[in-house]
N, C-alpha and C positions, 0 to 999 in steps of 0.2 A: 680381413681378419688375419691373424697370425697363422703360421704354418701348422702349428699343433691343432688349432681349432678346425682348420680345413681338413686335416687328416681324420679327426674324430667325426666330422660331418660326413666324410666319404664313407666311413664304416656304417654310420647310422643310415645313410641313404641305401647302402647295400642291404642292410637288414630290413628297412622299410619296403624294399622291393618285393618282399614276400607277399605284399598285398596284391601283387599282380599274379593271377593264377598261372600264367605261362611260366613265370619265374619260379613260383612256389612248387610247381609240379615237374620241373625239369632241372636236375642237379647241374648239368652242364651250363645251362643259362644262368642259374643262380650263382655258380662260382664265377663265371665270366662277368656278370653284372657287378658282383662285389669288388672284383679287381678293377673293373672299369670305373666304378663309382669313386674308389679311392684315388685312382690316377686322375680322373676328371675333376675331382675336387681340388687337385693341385695344379693342373695343367696351365691355367691362365697366369700363374706366377712364374712360368718358365722365363719370363723376362728379367727375373732376378739375376741371371747370369750377366746382364749388362753392367752390373756393379764391378765386374772384373775388368771392364774397360776403364771407366772413370765415373765419378759421381755425377758429372754433368749429363752424360748420356743416360745414366740410371734415373736421375730425377726427371728428366724431360720425357722419358719413354715408359717408366715403370707404371703398370696399370693403365697403359695406353692401348696400343693396337691389340695386345693379347687379351684385353678385356672388352674389345669392341664388338659390335653386332656381327660382323663377318666372322670374327674369331669364335664367338659363341656357336656359330653354325659349323665351323670347320673343325674345332677341337673334337667334338664327338665323332665326326667321320673318321678323323685320323686315329683316334684311340680305338674305335671299333675295328678299323681295318688292321690295326696292329695286334689286337687281342683275338679276333675271330679265327685266324689260322690255328691257334692253340686249342680252340673249342669249336671245331667245325659242326658239332651237333647242336650248338646253342641256337636259339632263335635270334636271328640277326636284327630284326626290327626292334624287338624288346630290349636287346642289348644296347642298341643305339639310343632308344628312348630314355633309358635310365642313365646312360652316360651323358646325354644332353641335359637331363635334370641336374646332375652333379655339377656340370660346368656352369649351367645357368645360375644355380644357387651360389656358387663361388662368387660370380660377378655381382649378383644381386646383393648378397650380404656385405660386400665390400663398399657399397655406396653409403652404408649407414655409419661409417666411421669418418673421422675428420680429414683423412687423406683422400678418400674417395677414389673414383675411377673415371676414365673417359669412356664410359659405357655406351654413350650415344654416338660414338664415331661409327661411320663416316658422316653422319648427319650433323653432328656438332662436335667440336673439339673441346668444349668446356668441361671442367671437372665437376662431376656430380658427387657431392659430399654432404650428407645430411647431418653428420656430427652428433649422433645420439649413442653410439656404441664405441667403446675404446677398441683399439686394434686387438688387444687381448682383453677379453672380458671374462673374469674368473667364474662368473655365474653361468654364462653360456657354456663355457668349457666344462665346468663342473657338472651341469645338467647332462651334457653328452656323456661324460665319463660314467655317471650313475646309470644312464640308460644302457650303455654298453656292458656294464658289469651285470645288470639285471638280465640282459640278453645272454651273457656268458654263463649265467647260472641256469639257463634253460627256459627262460620265459619266452612267450610268443613275441617275436620282434614287432609285429604289426601294431597291437595295442600299446606296447611299450613305447615305440617311437612316435605313434600318433599322439599319445598323451604328452610325451616329451616336447614335441613341436608345438602343441597347443599351449603348453606352459611358456615356451620361449616366445611365441607370438604375443602372449599376454605381457611378457617382460618387455618386449619392444614397445608396446603401447604405453606402459608405465614410463619408459625412458623418454618417449615423446612428450608425455605430460610433464615430466620433470623439467625437460628442456624448455618447454613453453613457459613454465613458472619462472625459470631463471631469466628468460628473455623479458618477461613482464617486469621483473625486479630490476633488470638493467635499465630498462626504459625509464623507470622511476628514479634510478640513481643518476643516469646520464640522459636527461630528457632530449637533448639535441643530437643524440647518436643517430646517424643515418646509415651506418654499416656496423653490424654486430656479428661477431663470430663467437660461437659457443662450442667448445670442444670437450668431450668427455675425458675423464681420467680413469684409472683403474679402481678408484674409490667410488662407490655407488652415488653418494650425494655431492661429490666434489667435481667442479667443472672449471676448465680454463676459459677465461673470457678476454676478448680484445674488441675494442669499439673505436669508432672513428666519428668525429664531428668535422665541421668545416675548418676548425682551428687546431684540434688536438687529437692525439692517439691516447687511448686509455688501456691499460693492461691490468688484469687482476684475476681473482678467483671467486667462485661462488660456492657456497656450502648451503645446500637447500635454497632458501630464498634470500640468504644473507650474502651481500656483495661486498667484497673488499678490493679496493683499487690500490695496487702497489706502485704503479708508475704512470706518469702523465707526460707525454712528449708533445712539444710544439710541432705542428705539421710544417714541413718545408718541401716545396716542390724541388724535384731534381734539377739542378742548374743546367741550363742549355749552353754548356761550354765544351771546349775540346777535351778536357779531362774526362768528363762523364760520357761524352759521345764515344770516346775511345774505350772507356771501361765497359760500356754496354755491348761492344763488339766481342768481348771475351766470352768464350763458350760457357764458362762456369757462371758468370754473371747473367748471361742470357738465359741459361737454364733456370736459375733461381728466379728471375723476374717473370718467366713464363709460368711458374708454379705458385709463387707466393702472392696472395691477394692483399696482404697488409704488412707493410715493412717501413722502416725508416733507414736513412743513410747517414754515413759519416765520411768526412774527408780529412786525412792527416797528411801533412807535408813535412818531409824531412830535408836534410841538406842535399840529398841526391835522389829523392824519390817521392812519389805520391802514393798514398794508399787509400783506395775507395772501398768502403765496406757497406754492405746491405744486410739488414738484420730483420729477420722474420719475427713479428711480434706475437705470434700465436702460441709459442712453445716455451714461455718463461718457466724456468725450473731452478729453484734454489738461488734466486737473485741473478740468474744468468739466462741469456738468450742463446741457445746452442745452435740454432739453424741459421747459417750465415753464408754470404758470398763475399769474397775478398779478392781484390786484384791490386797488384803492386806494379807501378810503372816508373821508369826513370824520367828525368826532366825533359827528355825528348818524346815522351809519351809512348815509348816502346814497352810493351808488357813484359815484365821480368818473371812474374809468378802469379798464380791465382789458385783459388780453391773454393769449392762450395760443398756443403754438407753439414753434418752434426759434429760439433766440437765443444768440449766442456771446460776448456781452460785456455787462456791466452798463450801459455807456453806451448801447448800442443798445437795450437793453430800456427804459431810461428815456425814450429818444426815442420809442419805440413808444407808451408810456403817455401821453406828452405829446400825440401827434398822433392817438391813437385813443381819445378819451374815450367811455365808455359804448358801446364796440363790441359 
């Protein structure tokens, strides 16, 4: 989920902690738990700082090790150790338990969007992405805001947030049902599809879709059960030649290929260079595919410039390639 949603979740968990008699009857524990819950609900996204290095590192590692099983164990210990000296009267065990819940829920809810996490590391490095909730879901965010406002006006946080989370669980069930209906419609529209990716959008009934058959890629949108196919691409295997072998050694391209499950490629040849481009088919927006990896090489196959990430115009992409040689 987005940062804002994780923040309001942290406050809600801190309020819900009043269900615990130890927290409810001890002001020091209650204060420390609230602070820890807010921090814990953000902690796994500490890897966002990797973006300061470059997009390749960020794409390869974001929601990776910081969302792994060992991290879910270690974050609560670290946060509790940092907070406890300021609240020595607090109950250490209950402080840790509620911090653990905040961290766990952060990682858990992240698997429901289309980006997903590597939550099964170190047992598996595959990305777990269920694709039923948009990264920012206004309904989930809005329900949290309403719950926090009600709490702020003096309502008992325990029934307030228990009701709130019951409604949210019901909302998740509805989202799974909608996704299943969309998948069924896609199978009707593209009977030979053997790989279907359905990604939520910020709009309740609208979904991005990408499908693959043995011969083609299909990209479109679903609104309810109605499927609209916008693009159809002939599938082409990546050529096994020196140009592509060299391109795949570039760290931007390598990061892209490790992350993207459905993409096509393009090769352009100029007078003095080759340009290899990989295009993720999951994120079509306004007739454009913004998530790409591009590498430019001279005729001797020396890499001159490369880039991976989100880009929304060809002009901006070329500027990136001009100012980020050999990133």
